[in-house]
C-alpha positions as CSV (number, residue, x, y, z in Angstrom):
1,M,-9.0,27.2,36.5
2,L,-6.8,26.3,39.4
3,Q,-8.8,28.4,41.9
4,R,-12.0,26.7,40.6
5,F,-10.4,23.3,41.3
6,K,-9.4,24.3,44.8
7,R,-13.0,25.2,45.6
8,R,-14.1,21.9,44.1
9,S,-11.5,20.1,46.2
10,A,-12.8,21.7,49.3
11,L,-16.3,20.5,48.5
12,L,-14.9,17.0,48.0
13,L,-13.2,16.7,51.3
14,P,-16.3,15.7,53.3
15,V,-17.1,13.1,50.7
16,L,-13.6,11.7,50.9
17,A,-13.8,11.5,54.7
18,S,-17.1,9.5,54.5
19,L,-15.6,7.2,51.8
20,T,-12.6,6.5,54.0
21,L,-15.0,5.1,56.6
22,F,-16.2,2.6,54.1
23,G,-12.8,1.6,52.8
24,G,-12.9,3.7,49.7
25,G,-10.6,6.5,50.9
26,L,-7.5,5.5,48.9
27,T,-9.4,5.4,45.6
28,A,-11.0,8.7,46.3
29,L,-7.8,10.4,47.4
30,A,-6.1,9.1,44.2
31,L,-9.0,10.6,42.2
32,M,-8.5,14.0,44.0
33,Y,-4.8,14.0,43.3
34,N,-5.3,13.1,39.6
35,L,-7.8,16.0,39.3
36,E,-5.3,18.4,40.9
37,A,-2.5,17.2,38.5
38,N,-4.8,17.7,35.5
39,A,-5.9,21.1,36.8
40,S,-2.3,22.4,37.2
41,D,-1.3,21.0,33.8
42,N,-1.0,24.0,31.5
43,S,1.2,22.3,28.9
44,L,-1.3,22.7,26.0
45,E,-2.3,26.2,27.1
46,A,1.4,27.2,27.1
47,V,1.9,26.1,23.5
48,E,-1.3,27.8,22.4
49,R,-0.4,31.0,24.2
50,R,3.2,30.9,22.7
51,G,1.8,30.3,19.3
52,Y,4.3,27.6,18.3
53,L,5.2,24.0,19.1
54,R,8.8,23.4,19.9
55,V,9.8,20.0,18.3
56,G,13.1,18.4,19.1
57,V,14.7,16.9,16.0
58,D,18.1,15.6,14.9
59,A,18.8,16.4,11.3
60,S,21.9,14.1,11.4
61,I,19.6,11.1,11.4
62,G,19.2,11.6,7.7
63,G,16.6,10.6,5.0
64,A,14.0,9.7,5.0
65,Y,13.4,10.5,8.7
66,M,14.8,14.0,9.1
67,F,17.6,15.8,7.3
68,W,18.8,19.2,6.1
69,N,17.8,19.8,2.5
70,P,20.6,21.7,0.8
71,T,18.3,22.8,-2.0
72,T,15.6,24.4,0.2
73,E,18.1,25.1,3.0
74,Y,15.7,23.8,5.6
75,Y,14.6,20.7,7.3
76,D,13.0,17.8,5.3
77,G,11.9,14.2,5.7
78,F,8.7,12.5,6.6
79,E,9.0,13.2,10.3
80,W,9.4,16.9,9.5
81,D,6.2,16.7,7.4
82,I,4.4,15.0,10.3
83,A,5.7,17.7,12.7
84,Q,4.3,20.4,10.5
85,Q,0.9,18.7,10.3
86,L,0.8,18.1,14.1
87,A,1.3,21.8,14.7
88,Q,-1.3,22.7,12.2
89,Q,-3.8,20.4,13.9
90,L,-3.0,22.2,17.2
91,G,-3.6,25.6,15.5
92,V,0.0,26.8,16.0
93,Q,3.3,27.1,14.1
94,V,6.1,24.5,14.4
95,R,9.5,25.5,15.6
96,P,12.2,22.9,15.1
97,V,15.0,22.7,17.7
98,N,17.9,20.7,16.4
99,I,19.4,18.6,19.2
100,P,21.6,15.5,19.1
101,W,19.5,12.4,19.6
102,T,21.3,11.5,22.8
103,D,20.5,14.9,24.3
104,Q,16.9,15.2,23.4
105,L,15.4,13.8,26.6
106,E,17.4,16.2,28.7
107,A,16.1,19.0,26.5
108,L,12.6,17.8,27.3
109,R,13.4,17.8,31.0
110,R,14.8,21.3,30.8
111,N,11.7,22.6,28.9
112,R,13.7,23.5,25.8
113,V,11.2,21.5,23.7
114,D,7.6,20.4,24.0
115,L,7.8,17.2,22.0
116,V,10.6,15.0,20.5
117,L,9.9,13.6,17.1
118,S,13.1,11.7,16.1
119,A,12.8,8.0,15.1
120,R,11.9,7.0,18.7
121,E,10.5,3.5,19.1
122,R,7.5,2.8,21.3
123,G,8.4,1.6,24.7
124,S,12.1,2.4,24.3
125,I,12.3,4.8,27.2
126,A,12.1,3.1,30.6
127,N,12.2,6.4,32.5
128,R,8.7,7.2,33.8
129,E,9.5,10.9,33.4
130,F,8.6,10.6,29.8
131,T,5.6,9.2,27.8
132,D,4.9,8.1,24.3
133,S,2.4,9.6,21.9
134,Q,0.3,7.5,19.6
135,A,2.3,5.9,16.8
136,Y,2.6,7.8,13.6
137,Y,4.4,5.1,11.6
138,R,5.3,1.4,11.8
139,S,8.9,1.0,10.7
140,P,10.1,-2.5,9.5
141,Q,13.4,-3.8,8.5
142,R,14.0,-4.1,4.7
143,L,16.5,-5.8,2.5
144,L,18.4,-3.3,0.3
145,V,20.2,-4.9,-2.7
146,R,21.6,-3.9,-6.1
147,T,18.9,-3.7,-8.7
148,E,20.6,-6.5,-10.7
149,D,20.0,-8.8,-7.8
150,A,16.5,-7.8,-7.0
151,Q,14.9,-10.9,-8.4
152,K,17.1,-13.5,-6.7
153,L,17.9,-11.9,-3.3
154,T,14.5,-11.4,-1.7
155,S,14.8,-13.1,1.7
156,L,17.3,-14.2,4.3
157,R,17.0,-17.7,3.0
158,S,18.2,-16.5,-0.4
159,L,21.2,-14.9,1.3
160,V,22.5,-18.2,2.8
161,G,26.2,-18.2,2.1
162,K,26.2,-14.6,1.0
163,R,27.4,-11.4,2.7
164,L,24.8,-9.3,4.5
165,G,25.5,-5.9,6.0
166,V,23.8,-4.6,9.1
167,V,24.2,-1.6,11.4
168,A,25.7,-2.7,14.7
169,D,23.2,-3.2,17.5
170,S,20.2,-2.4,15.3
171,G,17.0,-4.3,14.8
172,G,18.3,-5.7,11.5
173,A,21.4,-7.0,13.3
174,A,19.2,-8.7,15.9
175,V,17.1,-10.4,13.3
176,V,20.1,-11.8,11.4
177,E,22.0,-12.8,14.5
178,T,18.9,-14.8,15.6
179,Y,18.4,-16.3,12.2
180,N,22.1,-17.4,12.2
181,R,21.8,-18.8,15.7
182,N,19.0,-21.1,14.5
183,R,20.8,-22.1,11.3
184,G,24.5,-22.3,12.1
185,N,25.6,-18.9,10.8
186,A,24.1,-19.5,7.4
187,V,24.4,-15.9,6.4
188,R,27.8,-14.2,6.3
189,L,27.2,-11.2,8.6
190,F,29.1,-7.9,8.3
191,S,28.4,-5.4,11.0
192,S,29.4,-1.7,11.1
193,R,28.2,1.5,12.7
194,D,29.0,3.4,9.6
195,M,26.1,3.4,7.2
196,E,28.0,5.2,4.5
197,R,30.6,2.4,4.6
198,L,27.9,-0.3,4.2
199,L,26.5,1.5,1.2
200,R,30.0,1.7,-0.4
201,L,30.5,-2.0,0.2
202,L,27.1,-2.7,-1.4
203,T,27.6,-0.6,-4.5
204,N,31.2,-1.9,-4.9
205,R,29.9,-5.5,-4.7
206,R,31.9,-6.3,-1.5
207,I,28.6,-7.3,0.2
208,D,25.4,-8.6,-1.3
209,A,22.7,-6.8,0.7
210,I,22.0,-4.6,3.7
211,L,19.1,-5.1,6.2
212,I,18.1,-1.7,7.4
213,D,15.2,0.5,8.6
214,E,12.7,0.9,5.8
215,P,12.9,4.8,5.8
216,V,16.7,4.5,5.2
217,A,16.3,1.8,2.6
218,A,13.6,3.8,0.7
219,W,15.7,6.9,0.8
220,Q,18.8,5.1,-0.5
221,V,16.8,3.6,-3.4
222,Q,15.7,7.1,-4.3
223,Q,19.1,8.6,-4.0
224,S,20.7,5.8,-6.1
225,Q,18.5,6.7,-9.1
226,G,20.4,9.9,-9.8
227,Q,23.9,8.7,-9.1
228,R,26.6,6.9,-11.0
229,G,27.3,3.3,-10.0
230,A,24.9,0.5,-8.9
231,R,21.2,1.3,-8.5
232,L,19.6,0.0,-5.4
233,A,16.2,-1.8,-4.8
234,M,14.2,-2.6,-1.7
235,V,13.0,-6.2,-1.8
236,G,11.3,-8.9,0.2
237,R,8.8,-8.8,3.0
238,P,8.9,-6.2,5.9
239,L,10.5,-7.7,9.0
240,L,10.2,-6.8,12.7
241,P,7.9,-3.7,12.3
242,V,8.1,-1.3,15.3
243,D,5.9,1.7,16.1
244,L,7.5,5.1,16.0
245,V,6.2,7.7,18.5
246,G,6.7,11.2,19.7
247,V,8.0,11.6,23.3
248,L,6.7,14.1,25.8
249,E,7.1,14.7,29.5
250,S,4.7,12.5,31.5
251,K,3.4,15.5,33.4
252,D,2.3,17.2,30.2
253,Q,-0.9,15.1,29.8
254,A,-2.9,17.9,28.3
255,L,-0.4,18.3,25.5
256,K,-0.1,14.6,25.0
257,A,-3.9,14.2,24.7
258,A,-3.9,17.0,22.0
259,V,-1.0,15.4,20.1
260,D,-2.7,12.0,20.2
261,R,-6.0,13.6,18.9
262,A,-4.0,15.3,16.2
263,I,-2.4,12.0,15.1
264,D,-5.8,10.3,15.2
265,R,-7.2,13.0,13.0
266,M,-4.3,12.8,10.6
267,R,-4.9,9.1,10.3
268,Q,-8.6,9.5,9.8
269,V,-8.5,12.1,7.0
270,G,-5.6,10.4,5.2
271,T,-2.9,13.0,6.0
272,L,-0.5,10.3,7.4
273,K,-1.1,8.1,4.4
274,S,-0.4,11.0,2.0
275,I,2.9,11.8,3.8
276,L,4.1,8.2,3.9
277,Q,3.2,7.7,0.3
278,Q,5.2,10.7,-0.7
279,W,8.3,9.1,0.9
280,N,7.5,5.6,-0.5
281,L,6.8,4.3,3.0
282,W,3.1,3.4,2.8
283,D,2.7,0.3,0.7
284,S,4.7,-2.2,2.8
285,T,3.1,-1.2,6.1
286,S,-0.4,-0.2,5.1
287,S,-1.8,-3.6,6.2
288,T,-0.3,-3.0,9.7
289,A,-0.7,0.7,9.9
290,P,0.0,2.1,13.4
291,S,-2.9,2.6,15.8
292,E,-3.4,3.0,19.5
293,S,-4.9,-0.4,19.7
294,S,-1.7,-1.8,18.4
295,A,0.4,-0.4,21.2
296,G,3.4,-2.6,21.8
297,S,2.4,-4.9,19.0
298,R,5.3,-5.6,16.6
299,N,4.2,-8.6,14.7
300,L,6.7,-10.0,12.2
301,T,5.2,-10.7,8.8
302,S,4.1,-14.2,7.8
303,L,6.5,-16.9,9.0
304,T,8.3,-14.7,11.5
305,T,7.7,-15.4,15.2
306,M,7.8,-12.2,17.3
307,P,10.7,-12.1,19.7
308,S,11.0,-10.6,23.1
309,W,12.7,-7.4,22.3
310,D,15.2,-5.5,24.5
311,F,15.0,-1.9,23.3
312,Q,18.0,-0.7,25.3
313,S,20.6,-3.0,23.7
314,H,18.6,-3.9,20.5
315,R,19.1,-7.6,21.1
316,I,16.6,-10.4,20.7
317,L,16.5,-12.2,24.0
318,L,14.5,-15.4,23.4
319,V,13.2,-16.3,20.0
320,S,12.7,-18.6,17.2
321,V,12.7,-16.5,14.1
322,N,11.7,-18.3,10.9
323,V,12.1,-15.9,8.0
324,T,11.8,-17.2,4.5
């Protein structure tokens, strides 16, 4: 293939020279270099020849994203289901490579994995070395409360004067901090980096609710059904939905195109819907299901004004958030 391109490049050179005379040289040269880059990109071919797609995951993220299932003694979660379906669409097997979240991009750079699928938000990586796939899920923030409070605690407004837990530096924290900034610290905010601690405080009635990623909230609701103590419920409208994407190296355009086509196909035939329904993640976001046309769009529901979002520090920079 590369030799064929070189012959084609030789034929293009006289054309490029003539275009230069008429001021079109830069455009033509850019076209030639793009063709050369595409011709030398064997990222998809390498996966097909190998027979499996190496997917970077982090099982410590937990349900319902990705986790280690002690019953099956293997990976589980909706992102794992999506990874399997992606590989199937590409006609290969999937091979998970468990890598801490903070080390995954370096693993991509060192060619240890082909794709990272690990709760990555669209646009969160500034480094041009990497590129996002199409979105496979739009993840909002949801209120998690004790079932006994599910009818009365359904919004931030209903939590005025009450204690609300958030994960430090998360999307949920940004929403509540902005809400409080506009309303004089109306909600009593409790912030922690320890999700297990937040859950203990909620079940022990030390806090009244948690604002957390929908996959985590849905998973905790499911887990609480079979445990002693307070049962949990997910309530209220979805807030601040963000697109979740796979991450690849920017140079692997052939593989990216194949992954994007696979996600498109999964969306068209209902595979994505089926997976998200299985994990109780479809209903709240079906009206704003992810698509390529919605790239970068993170509209808040109903009365919420979309902020300018700083992905690096998870802070809202300039907003007026009106959440009922």
